[in-house]
C-alpha positions, 0 to 999 in steps of 0.5 A: 436474523435476516441479512437486511436487519443485520444490515440496518442495525449495523449501519446504524451502530457505524453511523457515529464513525462513518457517513451512511453509504460507507458504513453500509459498504463496510458491512457489505464488505463483511458480509461478502467475506464471512457468508459469500454473499454478493453485494446485491443479495439484500435487494434480490433476496430480501428473505435471505436468512443469516445461518445461526451458526455464523451470527456470533462472528458477525456480531464479533466483527461488528464491535471491532468495526464500531471501536474504529478498526478497519474492515481490512484488519477485521478481515485479514485482507486488502484487495489491491490490483485485482489480488487479495493481500493479507494485511494486519496492524503491523502493515498499511492498508494499500491504498488506490493511489498506490495502485497507480504508482504500480501501474506506472512502474509497470509501464516502465518495466515493460519497456526494459529487457526481461530480467529487470531488477527492482528495489521497493523500499519501505515494502510494508505488505509487499503489495508493491513488490508482489504486484511488479513481480507478478505483472511483469514475469521474469522481473527480480524484486527486492523489498526492504523494510525496517519492521520485521513484522511488515516483512513477515507479512510481506513474506507470507503473501501467497501467490501462484507463480506463473509464466516465469514470475519470481517471488520477491525477496525481502530483507530487513533494512533501515531505509534511513541508513542508505549506507549500510551493507546491502548485498543486493543490486544494482537496480534497473528500478527503485520504487517507494511509498515511504512515510510522507504524512506531516505530523500536524496533519493528524488533525484531519486524520480519522480515527481508524487510521491513527489508532490502528495503522502503524504510525511508523509507516505513516508519519514524518516530523514537521521539521523534516518532511522530506527525511525519507526522500532524501534517503531514497535519493541516497539509496538510488544513486548508490544502487541504480544502473546508469540511466535507471529509473526511480518512482516514489509516491509523495505528499500532495503538498510537497511536490514541488519540494520533493522534486527539487530534492532529487533534482538537486541530488543530480537526477535528470529528468525529474518529473511530477505526476498527478494521481486520480484526483489531480493531485500531485502524488508521484516524482519520477527521476532517472540516473545520469547515464554517464 
């Protein structure tokens, strides 16, 4: 079967779920991973024939995509800040906004002496923890999550450790119980991308997110949307060194209330930061040095 024919048939099959351009992009990702072809192959080599032995796995993958399963779960990986992370339905698929969170955290760490200590709350796949450990060699990172399945994914990431980089340590902890025994710390930086999507916002979300990504890592009750940020503030009050910094990803509709929460918890200064789309997406805060 010609690659162009598979792409045409597959795109038509996915049109009920995705716009045409997005459907074709998903299929090209699939073909890149399974066939080793490039995105320009269908254009430059229109006569490219898919090896017969590869077709069954492609059709199986297409069936999964037709049911709405995210392509990252079908492939078993997601790219994040130039690295390929393992993912499964036990963890969220890393988002571009979170890349921006990591970039901001890296800037903070590069301004600290070598050997800074970081706590990543709600670590999930470990994409934040691993990225910080690898981008700033010598940094000591602890990633915490309540889900053992997520921790297995985080621990299973495989990256070469070069130039003094240290693999993160991943531990089970309930982020909503900040007073629990915790034998790590203190920390120079606390980062977190906790659940922040309101239950009422489900109506605007696609089935490929609702039906496949872990709701435990996505949603908070409408009645208590800042639930996790109160916990992060408590962890930070307890474990940040004097003058230490915190950085969290937030719901774009709750920038001011989230910032006020950290200010009320005694952090200063507290600032809101925008993402690539000019939406309130992050809050940074600092613990008093005195």
